[in-house]
NUBAGU-19793 format. One line per 4 residues: their letters; for each residue x, y, z of C-alpha. Coordinates in steps of 0.25 Angstrom, whole numbers, always signed. Example, Ala and Ser with C-alpha at 12.3 -4.5 7.8 and 13.67 -1.06 7.14 Angstrom:
REM residues 2
AS	+49 -18 +31  +55 -4 +29
//
This chain:
REM residues 317
XXXX	-49 +64 -3  -37 +72 +0  -35 +87 -1  -25 +84 -13
XXXX	-36 +78 -21  -46 +90 -20  -47 +100 -31  -47 +115 -28
XXXX	-53 +125 -38  -51 +140 -37  -64 +148 -39  -65 +159 -49
XXXX	-66 +172 -41  -68 +184 -50  -58 +195 -48  -49 +186 -39
XXXX	-44 +173 -45  -39 +178 -58  -27 +173 -65  -17 +180 -57
XXXX	-23 +175 -44  -24 +160 -50  -9 +161 -55  -4 +166 -42
XXXX	-13 +157 -33  -8 +144 -41  +6 +148 -40  +6 +151 -25
XXXX	-4 +142 -19  -11 +133 -30  -20 +121 -26  -30 +125 -36
XXXX	-35 +115 -46  -43 +124 -54  -43 +139 -55  -57 +144 -60
XXXX	-55 +158 -67  -65 +168 -63  -76 +169 -74  -76 +174 -88
XXXX	-88 +183 -91  -93 +194 -99  -95 +208 -94  -101 +220 -100
XXXX	-102 +220 -115  -99 +205 -116  -84 +208 -112  -75 +200 -103
XXXX	-66 +207 -93  -51 +207 -97  -48 +201 -83  -57 +189 -86
XXXX	-51 +186 -99  -37 +187 -93  -41 +178 -82  -44 +166 -92
XXXX	-32 +169 -102  -24 +156 -102  -11 +163 -101  -16 +169 -88
XXXX	-19 +155 -82  -7 +147 -86  -8 +133 -82  -17 +136 -70
XXXX	-29 +126 -70  -40 +137 -73  -55 +136 -77  -61 +148 -82
XXXX	-76 +152 -79  -87 +159 -87  -98 +167 -81  -109 +169 -91
XXXX	-124 +173 -93  -128 +165 -106  -123 +156 -116  -117 +167 -125
XXXX	-108 +171 -113  -104 +157 -109  -100 +153 -123  -92 +165 -126
XXXX	-84 +164 -113  -82 +149 -115  -76 +152 -129  -66 +162 -123
XXXX	-61 +151 -113  -61 +140 -123  -52 +149 -132  -43 +151 -121
XXXX	-42 +135 -120  -50 +133 -107  -55 +119 -106  -64 +121 -94
XXXX	-74 +132 -91  -82 +135 -78  -96 +140 -79  -99 +151 -68
XXXX	-113 +148 -63  -110 +153 -49  -105 +168 -50  -114 +174 -38
XXXX	-112 +189 -41  -124 +197 -46  -116 +203 -57  -115 +189 -63
XXXX	-129 +183 -59  -137 +195 -63  -132 +193 -77  -136 +178 -77
XXXX	-121 +173 -74  -115 +165 -64  -125 +159 -53  -137 +165 -61
XXXX	-136 +152 -69  -140 +144 -57  -154 +150 -59  -154 +146 -74
XXXX	-152 +131 -75  -160 +129 -88  -152 +140 -94  -139 +134 -89
XXXX	-143 +121 -95  -145 +127 -108  -132 +134 -107  -124 +122 -104
XXXX	-131 +114 -115  -126 +124 -125  -112 +124 -118  -110 +109 -119
XXXX	-116 +108 -133  -104 +116 -138  -94 +105 -134  -84 +116 -130
XXXX	-70 +111 -127  -71 +114 -112  -76 +108 -99  -86 +116 -91
XXXX	-88 +118 -76  -98 +126 -68  -96 +134 -55  -109 +137 -48
XXXX	-117 +141 -35  -129 +135 -29  -138 +145 -35  -140 +160 -38
XXXX	-149 +162 -25  -155 +148 -23  -145 +137 -19  -154 +127 -25
XXXX	-152 +132 -39  -140 +124 -42  -148 +111 -42  -154 +114 -55
XXXX	-141 +119 -61  -134 +106 -56  -145 +98 -65  -141 +106 -77
XXXX	-126 +105 -74  -127 +90 -73  -131 +89 -88  -118 +94 -93
XXXX	-103 +89 -92  -97 +100 -83  -83 +98 -77  -88 +102 -63
XXXX	-97 +111 -55  -91 +120 -45  -102 +123 -35  -102 +134 -24
XXXX	-114 +131 -15  -119 +145 -13  -129 +153 -21  -124 +165 -29
XXXX	-133 +175 -20  -124 +170 -8  -112 +175 -15  -101 +171 -5
XXXX	-109 +173 +8  -113 +162 +18  -108 +148 +15  -107 +139 +3
XXXX	-117 +127 +6  -110 +113 +5  -124 +107 +5  -127 +113 -8
XXXX	-114 +107 -13  -118 +93 -8  -131 +94 -15  -124 +98 -28
XXXX	-115 +86 -27  -127 +77 -27  -133 +84 -39  -121 +87 -48
XXXX	-115 +77 -58  -102 +85 -60  -90 +87 -51  -92 +97 -41
XXXX	-83 +108 -35  -86 +114 -21  -85 +129 -21  -88 +138 -9
XXXX	-82 +143 +4  -69 +135 +4  -59 +144 +12  -51 +134 +19
XXXX	-46 +119 +21  -57 +118 +32  -68 +122 +22  -63 +112 +12
XXXX	-63 +101 +23  -77 +104 +27  -82 +103 +13  -74 +90 +11
XXXX	-81 +84 +23  -94 +87 +16  -90 +83 +2  -79 +72 +4
XXXX	-80 +69 -11  -78 +83 -16  -64 +86 -21  -65 +99 -29
XXXX	-67 +112 -22  -66 +127 -27  -61 +138 -18  -63 +153 -21
XXXX	-62 +164 -10  -54 +155 -1  -42 +155 -10  -43 +170 -11
XXXX	-42 +171 +4  -32 +160 +5  -24 +157 -8  -18 +144 -2
XXXX	-32 +138 +0  -32 +129 -12  -19 +124 -8  -23 +122 +7
XXXX	-36 +115 +2  -27 +105 -5  -20 +102 +8  -8 +111 +8
XXXX	-5 +118 +21  +3 +131 +23  +10 +135 +36  +5 +149 +39
XXXX	+18 +156 +36  +19 +149 +22  +4 +152 +19  +7 +167 +22
XXXX	+19 +166 +13  +11 +160 +2  +0 +170 +3  +9 +181 +2
XXXX	+16 +175 -10  +2 +173 -16  -2 +188 -13  +11 +193 -19
XXXX	+11 +185 -32  -4 +189 -34  +0 +204 -31  +12 +203 -41
XXXX	+3 +196 -52  -8 +207 -51  +3 +218 -50  +8 +213 -64
XXXX	-6 +213 -70  -12 +225 -64  -8 +240 -65  -7 +250 -53
XXXX	-7 +248 -38  -22 +250 -38  -26 +239 -47  -17 +229 -40
XXXX	-21 +233 -27  -36 +232 -31  -33 +218 -35  -25 +214 -23
XXXX	-36 +221 -14  -46 +211 -20  -37 +199 -18  -36 +203 -3
XXXX	-51 +204 -1  -50 +188 +1  -35 +187 +4  -36 +195 +16
XXXX	-45 +184 +22  -33 +175 +24  -26 +184 +34  -30 +185 +49
XXXX	-35 +199 +48  -41 +201 +34  -47 +214 +37  -34 +221 +40
XXXX	-27 +214 +28  -37 +219 +19  -37 +233 +25  -22 +233 +23
XXXX	-23 +229 +8  -34 +239 +5  -26 +251 +12  -15 +248 +2
XXXX	-15 +260 -8  -3 +255 -17  +5 +242 -19  +16 +246 -9
XXXX	+6 +247 +2  -1 +235 -2  +11 +226 -1  +14 +232 +12
XXXX	+0 +228 +17  +1 +214 +12  +14 +212 +19  +7 +217 +32
XXXX	-4 +208 +30  +4 +196 +28  +13 +200 +40  +2 +204 +50
X	-11 +197 +46
//
């Protein structure tokens, strides 16, 4: 297998990989076979945030290869969310069984489903009995608190014609601490009938090579935080290399296009700076001195000072 034959997916990271990020990333670096849209879900009063609805609008995604995701606590929520996406013309929908945040799991959503295999089985039976005009995939973790929970869930998932399973071999309670456990993925490969996607701790070409030694037949990989730190990561994993000067130029281009795109949609310096500060919590890690880079960004009280800080960061760090 060569690097050109692998598939790279972009994970859905709420608050980060929105349609603005996806468009700029695709135009600047690319290398992603599927961009998964951060989950669509109900908030208080069964209302969906406007930002979530904007993210799935077809006109905001153009020709990008995007897959929407739904976060749900019961059949009613699931079917209502699916209807919205079907009305927008989506032909594949991802079911979130992995969100680790207590705000979701305490409401029976995300990774909470990993402790309810019987209920999940009933839900999927109802889903597939409707013969909806869409394919479904699953994104999941190893369990809520027990990394053996996935075994029972795999038994359920094997009974349904899923498109694929994206598996992050951590428990939800681990959040992003420690290390993803490749042994759990190896076990999953022996238990699951569906195509599998490896997700977890892929931050560099070396990380991917290490995984490919362990799983030589595996050809589909999902990256998440790694592409927020280094937007070129998907392209690099496909075998594209950049000279340092060229990489820095492309990173600056990516940053500037992202800033322009957010500036066109957000009003006021404070709103724009809040969004870019969030972006820099990861992006700063691609520089030699992340702490100083982040400090310069945080000290910027307006866009003029922010732009000067960015120039200094790219020049000195």
